[in-house]
Residue frames as a rotation matrix with the C-alpha (Angstrom) as fourth column:
MET 1
-0.358 0.193 0.913 -8.14
-0.157 -0.977 0.146 -29.36
0.920 -0.091 0.380 -16.49
MET 2
-0.962 -0.009 -0.274 -8.78
0.266 0.210 -0.941 -28.88
0.066 -0.978 -0.200 -12.79
ALA 3
-0.050 0.998 0.029 -12.38
0.739 0.018 0.673 -28.89
0.672 0.055 -0.739 -11.61
VAL 4
-0.601 -0.040 0.798 -13.64
-0.330 -0.897 -0.293 -25.77
0.728 -0.439 0.526 -9.81
THR 5
-0.564 0.397 -0.724 -14.91
0.756 0.601 -0.259 -26.73
0.332 -0.694 -0.639 -6.38
GLY 6
0.546 0.827 0.130 -17.57
0.650 -0.517 0.558 -24.85
0.528 -0.220 -0.820 -4.45
GLN 7
0.469 -0.449 -0.760 -14.81
0.678 -0.368 0.636 -23.48
-0.566 -0.814 0.132 -2.21
ASP 8
-0.600 -0.797 0.069 -13.10
0.615 -0.405 0.676 -21.93
-0.511 0.448 0.733 -5.22
ARG 9
0.031 0.692 0.721 -16.22
0.988 -0.131 0.083 -20.49
0.152 0.710 -0.688 -6.82
LEU 10
0.828 0.281 -0.485 -16.10
0.408 -0.895 0.178 -17.14
-0.385 -0.346 -0.856 -5.06
ALA 11
-0.041 -0.938 -0.345 -12.43
0.060 -0.347 0.936 -16.69
-0.997 0.018 0.071 -6.01
GLN 12
-0.598 -0.179 0.781 -13.13
0.736 0.263 0.624 -17.62
-0.317 0.948 -0.026 -9.65
ASP 13
0.446 0.829 0.337 -16.07
0.887 -0.461 -0.040 -15.24
0.122 0.316 -0.941 -9.83
PHE 14
0.687 -0.236 -0.687 -13.90
0.187 -0.856 0.482 -12.49
-0.702 -0.460 -0.544 -8.34
VAL 15
-0.443 -0.892 0.091 -11.05
0.282 -0.042 0.959 -13.02
-0.851 0.450 0.270 -10.82
ALA 16
-0.324 0.408 0.854 -13.54
0.945 0.096 0.313 -12.89
0.046 0.908 -0.417 -13.69
PHE 17
0.746 0.637 -0.194 -15.03
0.659 -0.748 0.079 -9.69
-0.095 -0.187 -0.978 -12.26
ALA 18
0.322 -0.720 -0.615 -11.58
0.107 -0.618 0.779 -8.10
-0.941 -0.316 -0.122 -11.87
VAL 19
-0.664 -0.540 0.517 -10.66
0.538 0.135 0.832 -8.96
-0.519 0.831 0.201 -15.48
ARG 20
0.020 0.801 0.599 -14.03
0.984 -0.122 0.130 -7.73
0.177 0.586 -0.790 -16.78
SER 21
0.837 0.345 -0.426 -13.61
0.477 -0.840 0.257 -4.46
-0.269 -0.418 -0.868 -14.86
GLY 22
0.610 -0.684 0.400 -10.10
0.161 -0.387 -0.908 -3.84
0.776 0.618 -0.126 -16.21
VAL 23
0.769 -0.304 0.562 -8.69
-0.639 -0.349 0.686 -4.02
-0.012 -0.887 -0.462 -12.70
LEU 24
0.247 -0.671 0.699 -6.70
-0.026 0.716 0.697 -7.17
-0.969 -0.191 0.160 -13.43
ARG 25
0.811 -0.023 -0.585 -4.62
-0.565 -0.294 -0.771 -6.74
-0.155 0.955 -0.251 -16.55
PHE 26
0.571 -0.611 0.548 -2.03
0.458 0.791 0.406 -8.81
-0.682 0.019 0.731 -18.39
GLY 27
0.899 -0.397 0.183 1.10
-0.023 -0.461 -0.887 -7.74
0.436 0.793 -0.424 -20.23
GLU 28
-0.025 -0.922 -0.387 4.35
0.826 0.199 -0.527 -6.51
0.563 -0.333 0.757 -18.69
PHE 29
0.747 0.354 0.563 4.30
-0.045 -0.818 0.574 -4.31
0.663 -0.454 -0.595 -15.58
LYS 30
-0.413 -0.910 -0.039 7.02
0.125 -0.015 -0.992 -3.14
0.902 -0.414 0.120 -13.25
THR 31
0.554 0.594 -0.583 6.22
0.617 0.176 0.767 -3.77
0.558 -0.785 -0.269 -9.57
LYS 32
0.902 -0.186 0.390 7.32
-0.380 -0.771 0.512 -1.74
0.205 -0.609 -0.766 -6.57
ALA 33
0.617 -0.675 0.404 10.02
0.010 0.520 0.854 -4.35
-0.787 -0.523 0.327 -6.03
GLY 34
-0.069 -0.656 -0.752 11.35
-0.813 -0.399 0.423 -3.70
-0.578 0.641 -0.506 -9.56
ARG 35
-0.577 -0.084 0.812 10.12
0.185 0.955 0.230 -7.02
-0.795 0.283 -0.536 -10.94
LEU 36
-0.703 0.403 -0.586 8.58
-0.706 -0.297 0.643 -7.37
0.085 0.866 0.493 -14.38
SER 37
-0.575 0.595 0.561 5.20
-0.076 0.645 -0.761 -8.96
-0.815 -0.480 -0.326 -13.70
PRO 38
-0.950 0.249 0.186 2.96
0.244 0.227 0.943 -10.45
0.193 0.942 -0.276 -16.39
TYR 39
0.035 0.999 0.041 -0.10
0.757 -0.053 0.652 -9.21
0.653 0.008 -0.757 -14.54
PHE 40
-0.925 -0.279 0.256 -1.17
0.089 -0.818 -0.568 -6.12
0.369 -0.503 0.782 -12.64
PHE 41
-0.021 0.922 -0.388 -3.97
0.917 0.172 0.360 -5.67
0.399 -0.348 -0.849 -10.11
ASN 42
-0.917 -0.247 0.312 -5.02
0.159 -0.946 -0.282 -2.06
0.365 -0.209 0.907 -9.56
ALA 43
-0.357 0.820 -0.448 -7.86
0.931 0.273 -0.242 -1.81
-0.076 -0.504 -0.861 -7.03
GLY 44
-0.622 0.084 -0.778 -8.02
0.098 -0.978 -0.184 1.92
-0.777 -0.191 0.600 -7.68
LEU 45
-0.915 0.255 -0.313 -9.85
-0.361 -0.172 0.916 1.08
0.180 0.951 0.250 -10.90
PHE 46
-0.368 0.885 -0.287 -12.89
0.906 0.410 0.104 -0.11
0.210 -0.221 -0.952 -8.99
ASP 47
-0.915 -0.333 -0.229 -13.83
0.362 -0.927 -0.098 3.46
-0.180 -0.173 0.968 -9.61
ASP 48
-0.564 0.792 0.235 -17.61
-0.496 -0.552 0.670 3.71
0.661 0.261 0.704 -9.86
GLY 49
-0.212 0.538 0.816 -20.53
-0.968 -0.001 -0.251 2.86
-0.134 -0.843 0.521 -7.60
GLU 50
0.761 0.576 -0.300 -21.48
-0.622 0.779 -0.081 -0.39
0.187 0.248 0.951 -9.30
LYS 51
0.252 -0.758 -0.602 -17.96
-0.039 0.614 -0.788 -1.84
0.967 0.222 0.125 -9.29
LEU 52
-0.662 -0.491 0.566 -17.28
-0.543 -0.206 -0.814 -0.74
0.517 -0.846 -0.131 -5.70
GLY 53
0.151 0.813 0.563 -20.61
-0.981 0.195 -0.018 -2.27
-0.124 -0.549 0.827 -4.61
GLN 54
0.819 0.117 -0.562 -19.76
-0.302 0.920 -0.248 -5.60
0.489 0.373 0.789 -6.28
LEU 55
-0.197 -0.970 -0.144 -16.27
-0.152 0.176 -0.973 -5.52
0.969 -0.170 -0.182 -4.77
ALA 56
-0.471 0.094 0.877 -17.77
-0.865 -0.243 -0.438 -4.99
0.172 -0.965 0.196 -1.32
GLN 57
0.654 0.756 0.030 -19.99
-0.754 0.648 0.111 -8.02
0.064 -0.095 0.993 -1.86
PHE 58
0.485 -0.552 -0.679 -16.97
0.006 0.778 -0.628 -10.19
0.875 0.300 0.381 -2.54
TYR 59
-0.582 -0.702 0.411 -15.15
-0.373 -0.219 -0.902 -8.88
0.723 -0.678 -0.134 0.53
ALA 60
-0.148 0.603 0.784 -18.19
-0.989 -0.089 -0.119 -9.38
-0.002 -0.793 0.609 2.78
GLN 61
0.801 0.481 -0.356 -18.85
-0.511 0.860 0.011 -12.91
0.312 0.173 0.934 1.54
ARG 62
0.155 -0.833 -0.532 -15.22
0.104 0.549 -0.829 -13.93
0.982 0.073 0.172 2.03
ILE 63
-0.611 -0.383 0.693 -15.02
-0.565 -0.401 -0.721 -12.34
0.554 -0.832 0.029 5.46
LEU 64
0.167 0.784 0.598 -18.19
-0.983 0.180 0.039 -14.01
-0.077 -0.594 0.801 6.70
ALA 65
0.814 0.120 -0.569 -17.23
-0.298 0.926 -0.231 -17.37
0.499 0.357 0.789 5.18
SER 66
-0.121 -0.982 -0.145 -13.81
-0.212 0.168 -0.963 -17.22
0.970 -0.086 -0.229 6.83
GLY 67
0.574 0.438 -0.692 -15.29
0.562 0.404 0.722 -17.21
0.596 -0.803 -0.014 10.32
VAL 68
-0.550 -0.831 0.085 -12.80
0.541 -0.432 -0.721 -14.55
0.636 -0.351 0.687 11.42
GLN 69
0.291 0.620 -0.729 -13.85
0.956 -0.209 0.203 -12.80
-0.027 -0.756 -0.653 14.63
PHE 70
-0.760 -0.532 0.373 -14.00
0.536 -0.838 -0.102 -8.98
0.366 0.122 0.922 14.63
ASP 71
-0.137 0.678 -0.722 -15.80
0.816 -0.336 -0.470 -6.11
-0.561 -0.654 -0.507 16.30
MET 72
0.640 0.300 -0.708 -15.09
-0.074 -0.892 -0.446 -3.39
-0.765 0.338 -0.548 13.77
LEU 73
0.588 -0.419 0.692 -13.39
0.807 0.241 -0.540 -2.53
0.060 0.875 0.480 10.46
PHE 74
0.366 -0.538 -0.759 -10.37
0.054 -0.802 0.595 -0.29
-0.929 -0.259 -0.265 9.87
GLY 75
0.822 -0.057 0.566 -9.38
0.569 0.077 -0.819 1.20
0.003 0.995 0.096 6.52
PRO 76
-0.044 -0.921 -0.386 -5.73
0.673 -0.313 0.670 2.30
-0.738 -0.230 0.634 6.09
ALA 77
0.664 0.202 -0.720 -5.35
-0.274 -0.830 -0.485 5.57
-0.696 0.519 -0.496 4.18
TYR 78
-0.632 0.656 -0.412 -5.88
-0.670 -0.730 -0.134 5.95
-0.388 0.192 0.901 1.36
LYS 79
-0.606 0.398 -0.689 -7.21
-0.496 0.488 0.718 2.97
0.622 0.777 -0.099 -0.61
GLY 80
-0.805 0.245 -0.541 -8.48
0.491 0.787 -0.374 1.26
0.334 -0.566 -0.754 2.51
ILE 81
-0.857 0.482 -0.182 -10.83
-0.218 -0.661 -0.718 4.12
-0.466 -0.576 0.671 3.36
PRO 82
-0.198 0.852 -0.485 -13.49
-0.977 -0.129 0.172 3.54
0.084 0.508 0.857 0.65
LEU 83
-0.455 -0.006 -0.890 -12.99
-0.210 0.972 0.101 -0.21
0.865 0.233 -0.444 0.98
ALA 84
-0.942 0.076 -0.327 -13.79
0.334 0.309 -0.890 -0.23
0.033 -0.948 -0.316 4.70
ALA 85
-0.629 0.747 -0.215 -16.78
-0.570 -0.632 -0.525 2.02
-0.528 -0.208 0.823 4.21
ALA 86
-0.171 0.563 -0.808 -18.21
-0.898 0.248 0.363 -0.05
0.405 0.788 0.464 1.33
VAL 87
-0.594 -0.094 -0.799 -17.62
0.059 0.985 -0.160 -3.34
0.802 -0.142 -0.580 3.16
ALA 88
-0.954 0.288 -0.084 -19.29
0.050 -0.126 -0.991 -1.98
-0.296 -0.949 0.106 6.31
ILE 89
-0.338 0.868 -0.365 -22.35
-0.899 -0.412 -0.149 -1.11
-0.280 0.278 0.919 4.24
GLU 90
-0.130 0.270 -0.954 -22.46
-0.645 0.708 0.288 -4.55
0.754 0.652 0.082 2.62
LEU 91
-0.862 -0.201 -0.466 -21.96
0.201 0.708 -0.677 -6.36
0.466 -0.677 -0.570 5.94
ALA 92
-0.780 0.625 0.010 -24.84
-0.344 -0.416 -0.842 -4.37
-0.522 -0.660 0.540 7.42
ARG 93
-0.139 0.727 -0.673 -27.00
-0.979 -0.001 0.202 -5.35
0.146 0.687 0.712 4.43
LEU 94
-0.212 -0.050 -0.976 -26.18
-0.237 0.972 0.002 -8.95
0.948 0.232 -0.218 5.21
GLY 95
0.734 0.658 -0.169 -27.17
0.042 0.205 0.978 -8.54
0.678 -0.725 0.123 8.86
ARG 96
0.288 -0.730 -0.620 -23.72
0.957 0.243 0.159 -7.95
0.035 -0.639 0.768 10.38
ASN 97
0.736 0.075 0.673 -23.70
0.183 -0.979 -0.092 -4.27
0.652 0.191 -0.734 11.31
VAL 98
0.316 -0.724 -0.614 -20.29
0.930 0.107 0.353 -3.19
-0.189 -0.682 0.707 12.67
PRO 99
0.836 -0.091 -0.541 -18.61
-0.054 -0.995 0.083 0.21
-0.546 -0.040 -0.837 13.12
TYR 100
0.471 -0.745 0.471 -15.66
0.863 0.281 -0.419 1.32
0.180 0.605 0.776 11.01
ALA 101
0.734 -0.344 -0.585 -12.83
-0.014 -0.869 0.495 3.79
-0.679 -0.355 -0.643 11.27
TYR 102
0.633 -0.613 0.473 -9.88
0.693 0.175 -0.700 4.98
0.346 0.771 0.535 9.18
ASN 103
0.171 -0.664 -0.728 -6.78
0.695 -0.442 0.567 7.08
-0.699 -0.603 0.386 9.51
ARG 104
0.989 -0.051 -0.138 -5.53
-0.125 -0.788 -0.603 10.30
-0.078 0.614 -0.785 8.01
LYS 105
0.420 -0.905 0.063 -2.02
0.722 0.292 -0.627 10.54
0.549 0.309 0.776 6.66
GLU 106
-0.614 -0.581 0.535 -1.59
0.167 -0.757 -0.631 13.88
0.772 -0.299 0.562 8.41
ALA 107
-0.474 0.419 -0.774 -2.78
0.876 0.139 -0.462 14.60
-0.086 -0.897 -0.433 11.94
LYS 108
0.066 0.601 0.797 -5.54
0.465 -0.725 0.508 17.19
0.883 0.337 -0.327 12.21
ASP 109
-0.774 -0.502 -0.386 -4.91
0.570 -0.287 -0.770 19.93
0.276 -0.816 0.509 14.79
HIS 110
-0.782 0.604 0.152 -8.46
-0.622 -0.742 -0.251 21.36
-0.039 -0.291 0.956 14.94
GLY 111
0.179 0.909 -0.377 -11.98
-0.751 0.374 0.544 19.99
0.635 0.186 0.750 15.38
GLU 112
0.969 0.235 0.080 -11.79
-0.233 0.753 0.615 16.46
0.084 -0.615 0.784 16.75
GLY 113
0.270 -0.960 0.079 -8.04
-0.951 -0.253 0.177 16.39
-0.149 -0.123 -0.981 15.99
GLY 114
0.039 -0.387 0.921 -5.79
-0.356 0.856 0.374 13.33
-0.934 -0.343 -0.104 15.73
THR 115
-0.729 -0.407 -0.550 -5.23
-0.660 0.204 0.723 10.88
-0.182 0.891 -0.417 12.91
LEU 116
-0.890 0.430 0.151 -8.20
0.438 0.899 0.019 8.52
-0.128 0.083 -0.988 13.45
VAL 117
-0.664 0.729 -0.168 -11.66
-0.747 -0.642 0.169 9.20
0.016 0.238 0.971 12.00
GLY 118
-0.190 0.706 -0.682 -14.96
-0.322 0.612 0.722 7.38
0.928 0.357 0.111 12.46
ALA 119
0.793 0.586 -0.168 -16.04
-0.099 0.396 0.913 5.06
0.601 -0.707 0.372 15.22
PRO 120
0.406 -0.660 0.632 -13.93
-0.891 -0.133 0.434 4.66
-0.203 -0.740 -0.642 18.38
VAL 121
0.070 -0.491 -0.869 -11.27
-0.557 0.703 -0.442 2.04
0.828 0.515 -0.224 17.73
ARG 122
-0.217 -0.070 0.974 -11.89
-0.945 0.265 -0.192 -0.78
-0.244 -0.962 -0.124 20.19
GLY 123
0.620 0.463 0.633 -12.20
-0.403 0.881 -0.249 -4.56
-0.673 -0.101 0.733 20.46
LYS 124
-0.160 -0.621 0.767 -10.93
0.471 0.635 0.612 -6.93
-0.867 0.459 0.191 17.76
VAL 125
0.278 0.190 -0.942 -10.20
-0.512 -0.800 -0.313 -4.96
-0.813 0.569 -0.125 14.59
LEU 126
0.292 -0.103 0.951 -10.33
0.732 0.664 -0.153 -6.27
-0.615 0.741 0.269 11.01
ILE 127
-0.256 -0.482 -0.838 -8.12
-0.260 -0.800 0.540 -4.24
-0.931 0.356 0.079 8.67
VAL 128
0.596 0.511 0.619 -9.47
0.496 0.372 -0.784 -3.95
-0.631 0.775 -0.031 5.11
ASP 129
-0.069 -0.678 -0.732 -6.97
-0.485 -0.618 0.619 -3.29
-0.872 0.398 -0.286 2.29
ASP 130
0.620 0.358 -0.698 -6.48
-0.774 0.131 -0.619 -4.13
-0.130 0.924 0.358 -1.36
VAL 131
0.710 -0.487 -0.508 -3.23
0.180 0.823 -0.538 -6.12
0.680 0.291 0.673 -1.58
MET 132
0.816 -0.575 0.059 -0.11
-0.230 -0.230 0.946 -6.62
-0.530 -0.785 -0.320 0.51
SER 133
0.772 -0.611 -0.176 3.28
-0.085 0.175 -0.981 -6.28
0.630 0.772 0.084 -1.13
ALA 134
-0.320 -0.947 -0.006 5.51
-0.062 0.027 -0.998 -5.74
0.945 -0.319 -0.067 1.89
GLY 135
0.116 0.449 -0.886 3.20
0.868 0.387 0.310 -5.64
0.482 -0.805 -0.345 4.92
THR 136
-0.843 -0.525 0.114 4.15
0.426 -0.783 -0.454 -2.01
0.328 -0.334 0.884 5.56
ALA 137
-0.404 0.768 0.497 0.57
-0.477 -0.640 0.602 -0.73
0.780 0.006 0.625 5.61
ALA 138
0.474 0.561 -0.678 -0.42
0.251 0.652 0.715 -3.57
0.844 -0.510 0.168 7.94
ARG 139
-0.274 -0.657 -0.703 2.39
0.909 0.062 -0.413 -2.67
0.315 -0.752 0.580 10.37
GLU 140
-0.905 -0.037 0.424 1.34
-0.020 -0.991 -0.129 0.99
0.425 -0.125 0.896 10.32
SER 141
0.018 0.995 0.097 -2.28
-0.424 -0.081 0.902 0.07
0.906 -0.058 0.420 10.94
ILE 142
0.284 0.020 -0.959 -1.33
0.642 0.738 0.205 -2.29
0.712 -0.674 0.197 13.75
ALA 143
-0.723 -0.638 -0.266 0.59
0.639 -0.471 -0.608 0.51
0.263 -0.610 0.748 15.50
LEU 144
-0.713 0.518 0.473 -2.37
-0.421 -0.855 0.301 2.91
0.561 0.015 0.828 15.20
ILE 145
0.276 0.876 -0.396 -4.86
-0.189 0.453 0.871 0.32
0.942 -0.166 0.291 16.43
GLN 146
0.065 -0.342 -0.937 -2.72
0.837 0.531 -0.136 -0.70
0.544 -0.775 0.321 19.38
ALA 147
-0.898 -0.421 0.132 -2.11
0.305 -0.809 -0.503 2.96
0.318 -0.411 0.854 20.30
ALA 148
-0.367 0.855 0.367 -5.87
-0.619 -0.519 0.590 3.38
0.695 -0.011 0.719 20.48
GLY 149
-0.533 0.069 0.843 -6.08
-0.782 0.341 -0.522 0.48
-0.324 -0.937 -0.128 22.95
ALA 150
0.627 0.775 -0.078 -7.65
-0.726 0.544 -0.420 -2.03
-0.283 0.320 0.904 20.55
THR 151
-0.046 -0.597 0.801 -6.48
-0.132 0.798 0.587 -5.38
-0.990 -0.079 -0.116 19.18
PRO 152
-0.052 -0.036 -0.998 -5.43
-0.994 -0.092 0.055 -5.74
-0.094 0.995 -0.031 15.54
HIS 153
0.091 0.228 0.969 -6.82
-0.438 0.883 -0.167 -9.20
-0.894 -0.410 0.180 14.83
ALA 154
0.040 0.010 0.999 -7.04
0.676 0.736 -0.034 -9.84
-0.736 0.677 0.023 11.09
VAL 155
-0.526 -0.210 -0.824 -6.59
-0.438 -0.763 0.474 -8.43
-0.728 0.611 0.310 7.59
ALA 156
0.357 0.625 0.694 -8.92
0.475 0.518 -0.711 -8.82
-0.805 0.583 -0.112 4.61
ILE 157
-0.465 -0.549 -0.694 -7.43
-0.392 -0.575 0.718 -8.24
-0.793 0.606 0.052 1.14
ALA 158
0.515 0.687 -0.512 -8.65
-0.742 0.058 -0.668 -8.64
-0.429 0.724 0.539 -2.40
LEU 159
0.854 -0.277 -0.441 -5.73
-0.171 0.651 -0.739 -10.56
0.492 0.706 0.509 -3.90
ASP 160
0.579 -0.739 0.344 -2.90
-0.259 0.234 0.937 -12.52
-0.773 -0.632 -0.056 -2.34
ARG 161
0.589 -0.410 -0.696 -0.11
-0.792 -0.123 -0.598 -12.41
0.160 0.904 -0.397 -4.95
GLN 162
0.926 -0.207 0.317 1.68
0.047 0.893 0.447 -15.26
-0.375 -0.399 0.837 -3.15
GLU 163
0.603 -0.772 0.201 5.07
0.365 0.042 -0.930 -13.89
0.709 0.634 0.307 -4.02
LYS 164
-0.027 -0.731 -0.682 8.27
0.992 0.063 -0.107 -13.19
0.121 -0.680 0.723 -2.11
ALA 165
0.956 0.230 -0.181 8.43
0.271 -0.930 0.248 -9.88
-0.111 -0.286 -0.952 -0.29
THR 166
0.201 -0.928 0.313 11.52
0.536 -0.163 -0.828 -7.69
0.820 0.334 0.465 -0.40
GLU 167
0.894 -0.033 -0.446 13.50
0.381 -0.467 0.798 -6.13
-0.234 -0.884 -0.405 2.43
ASN 168
0.297 -0.790 -0.536 16.19
-0.239 -0.605 0.760 -3.54
-0.924 -0.098 -0.369 1.78
GLY 169
0.221 -0.120 -0.968 15.95
-0.954 -0.235 -0.188 -4.30
-0.205 0.965 -0.166 -1.91
GLN 170
-0.807 -0.555 -0.203 16.52
-0.580 0.809 0.093 -8.05
0.112 0.193 -0.975 -1.45
ASP 171
0.111 0.832 -0.544 14.09
-0.504 0.519 0.691 -10.92
0.857 0.198 0.476 -1.95
VAL 172
-0.562 -0.189 0.805 13.14
-0.807 0.335 -0.486 -12.79
-0.178 -0.923 -0.341 1.20
PRO 173
-0.984 0.065 -0.165 11.76
0.007 0.943 0.333 -16.38
0.178 0.326 -0.928 1.37
TRP 174
-0.493 0.848 -0.191 8.32
0.723 0.278 -0.632 -15.36
-0.483 -0.450 -0.751 2.66
SER 175
-0.309 0.505 0.806 5.42
0.634 -0.523 0.570 -13.39
0.709 0.687 -0.159 1.22
ALA 176
-0.734 0.103 0.672 3.90
-0.398 -0.866 -0.302 -10.34
0.551 -0.489 0.676 2.84
VAL 177
0.352 0.936 0.019 0.87
-0.637 0.224 0.738 -12.40
0.686 -0.272 0.675 3.78
GLN 178
0.401 -0.303 -0.864 3.03
0.515 0.855 -0.060 -15.07
0.757 -0.421 0.499 5.41
TYR 179
-0.691 -0.710 0.137 4.88
0.330 -0.478 -0.814 -12.32
0.643 -0.518 0.565 7.30
VAL 180
-0.393 0.627 0.672 1.66
-0.732 -0.656 0.183 -10.81
0.556 -0.420 0.717 8.61
ARG 181
0.626 0.673 -0.394 0.34
-0.342 0.691 0.637 -14.24
0.701 -0.264 0.663 9.62
GLU 182
0.528 -0.466 -0.710 3.47
0.600 0.797 -0.077 -15.74
0.602 -0.385 0.700 11.13
LYS 183
-0.553 -0.832 -0.033 5.46
0.644 -0.402 -0.651 -12.73
0.528 -0.381 0.759 12.39
LEU 184
-0.782 0.297 0.548 2.68
-0.418 -0.902 -0.108 -10.30
0.462 -0.314 0.830 13.29
GLY 185
-0.943 0.332 0.023 0.18
0.220 0.672 -0.707 -12.92
-0.250 -0.662 -0.707 14.38
LEU 186
-0.336 0.862 -0.379 -2.82
-0.676 -0.501 -0.540 -11.68
-0.656 0.075 0.751 12.37
GLN 187
-0.070 0.426 0.902 -5.24
0.538 0.777 -0.325 -13.80
-0.840 0.463 -0.283 10.41
VAL 188
-0.665 -0.107 -0.739 -5.43
-0.506 -0.663 0.552 -12.96
-0.549 0.741 0.387 6.70
CYS 189
0.010 0.657 0.754 -8.37
0.520 0.641 -0.565 -13.70
-0.854 0.397 -0.335 4.45
ALA 190
-0.763 -0.308 -0.568 -8.04
-0.335 -0.563 0.755 -13.01
-0.553 0.767 0.326 0.74
ILE 191
0.345 0.911 -0.225 -10.87
-0.671 0.072 -0.738 -13.05
-0.656 0.406 0.637 -1.78
ALA 192
0.993 -0.103 -0.064 -8.54
0.021 0.670 -0.742 -14.72
0.119 0.735 0.667 -4.30
ARG 193
0.361 -0.928 0.089 -4.91
-0.124 0.047 0.991 -15.85
-0.924 -0.369 -0.098 -4.57
LEU 194
-0.267 -0.568 -0.779 -2.41
-0.894 -0.156 0.420 -16.22
-0.361 0.808 -0.466 -7.38
ALA 195
-0.895 -0.044 0.444 -3.35
0.026 0.989 0.149 -19.91
-0.445 0.144 -0.884 -7.50
ASP 196
0.064 0.992 0.112 -6.94
0.446 0.072 -0.892 -18.90
-0.893 0.108 -0.438 -8.29
LEU 197
0.341 -0.040 -0.939 -5.72
-0.649 -0.733 -0.204 -16.58
-0.681 0.679 -0.276 -11.04
LEU 198
-0.699 -0.681 -0.217 -3.70
-0.647 0.474 0.597 -19.40
-0.304 0.557 -0.773 -12.59
LEU 199
-0.597 0.583 0.551 -6.75
0.437 0.812 -0.386 -21.69
-0.673 0.010 -0.740 -12.51
TYR 200
0.419 0.769 -0.483 -8.79
0.023 -0.541 -0.841 -19.00
-0.908 0.341 -0.244 -14.24
LEU 201
0.017 -0.500 -0.866 -6.15
-0.901 -0.384 0.204 -18.63
-0.434 0.776 -0.457 -17.00
GLU 202
-0.876 -0.331 0.350 -5.96
-0.213 0.918 0.335 -22.42
-0.432 0.219 -0.875 -17.40
GLN 203
-0.218 0.901 0.376 -9.68
0.552 0.431 -0.713 -22.52
-0.805 0.052 -0.592 -17.97
HIS 204
0.734 0.425 -0.529 -9.36
-0.144 -0.664 -0.734 -19.88
-0.664 0.615 -0.426 -20.68
ALA 205
-0.230 -0.912 0.338 -6.62
0.152 0.310 0.939 -21.70
-0.961 0.268 0.068 -22.61
GLY 206
-0.154 0.227 0.962 -8.63
0.932 0.357 0.065 -21.40
-0.328 0.906 -0.267 -25.80
ASP 207
0.807 0.473 0.354 -8.94
0.567 -0.788 -0.241 -17.62
0.165 0.396 -0.903 -25.87
ASP 208
0.457 -0.667 0.589 -6.68
-0.034 -0.675 -0.737 -14.56
0.889 0.317 -0.331 -25.74
LEU 209
0.597 -0.199 0.777 -6.15
-0.789 -0.320 0.524 -14.79
0.144 -0.926 -0.348 -21.99
GLY 210
0.983 -0.136 0.124 -4.76
0.103 0.965 0.243 -18.31
-0.153 -0.226 0.962 -22.24
GLN 211
0.543 -0.820 0.179 -1.48
0.297 -0.012 -0.955 -17.03
0.786 0.572 0.237 -23.65
TYR 212
0.154 -0.478 0.865 -0.60
-0.693 -0.676 -0.250 -15.52
0.705 -0.561 -0.435 -20.28
HIS 213
0.958 0.274 0.082 -0.85
-0.247 0.647 0.721 -18.74
0.145 -0.711 0.688 -18.31
ALA 214
0.560 -0.807 -0.188 2.72
0.728 0.587 -0.355 -19.86
0.397 0.062 0.916 -19.05
LYS 215
-0.144 -0.636 0.758 4.07
0.121 -0.772 -0.624 -16.37
0.982 0.002 0.188 -18.27
VAL 216
0.402 0.356 0.844 2.31
-0.765 -0.376 0.523 -16.23
0.504 -0.855 0.121 -14.91
VAL 217
0.982 -0.102 -0.159 3.53
0.159 0.900 0.406 -19.73
0.102 -0.424 0.900 -14.10
ALA 218
0.199 -0.974 0.112 7.11
0.687 0.057 -0.724 -18.69
0.699 0.221 0.680 -14.91
TYR 219
-0.091 -0.167 0.982 6.75
-0.403 -0.895 -0.190 -15.60
0.911 -0.413 0.014 -12.70
ARG 220
0.786 0.439 0.435 5.40
-0.577 0.270 0.770 -17.77
0.221 -0.857 0.466 -9.85
ASP 221
0.808 -0.516 -0.286 8.26
0.511 0.854 -0.096 -20.24
0.294 -0.069 0.953 -10.27
ARG 222
-0.128 -0.907 0.401 10.74
0.473 -0.411 -0.779 -17.40
0.872 0.090 0.482 -9.91
TYR 223
-0.680 -0.147 0.718 9.13
-0.337 -0.808 -0.484 -15.28
0.651 -0.571 0.500 -7.21
GLY 224
0.210 0.951 -0.226 6.45
-0.204 0.269 0.941 -17.45
0.956 -0.152 0.250 -5.66
ALA 225
-0.934 -0.353 -0.044 5.90
-0.044 0.236 -0.971 -17.89
0.353 -0.905 -0.236 -1.92
GLY 226
-0.657 0.704 0.270 2.92
-0.552 -0.205 -0.808 -18.90
-0.514 -0.680 0.523 0.12
């Protein structure tokens, strides 16, 4: 059995929290790409104040530990909006007070107008989202941030699935995270990765969760990237 290092501790604590909260589930789930996955991560189920607060703590700790440089946070509509707000609150609690903004899906034609809400988008921007499956949300956020005259610099996500993305219905050799890093030039920091999930399952070989380890390994062997 692999030993858990200090570097992995945050990821292991996060996986345990996601399982405990019912956000990370095991079974058989159909992904957007049409794959049958043995696990499913639904950040929308961080759906009360306590869970959202704990989630923000994990994000903030990972962001600060990563050393990524940023001047503000940006939350892509819709899931990214509460994430950016909650992470901004937690960062401020930890002594790193930064502004945040988010976008609307539909432009507003009255009041302040436009698609961007919150603080003026400027400087180096850290995009906060849940997961990346194709990098589409990241590309949309990048376009909005650049149009505002700011620099999209990095993305923070909860879970890196480390699996091949799809384009036009076909698997490609790289993951969405790899695409964002290598093709779009943004740093990506994830609270946990598929490798951390596998380690967690390995350490629970003696209980009900252990039965899913082989299935997740098989899924990684077929679709893994990154």
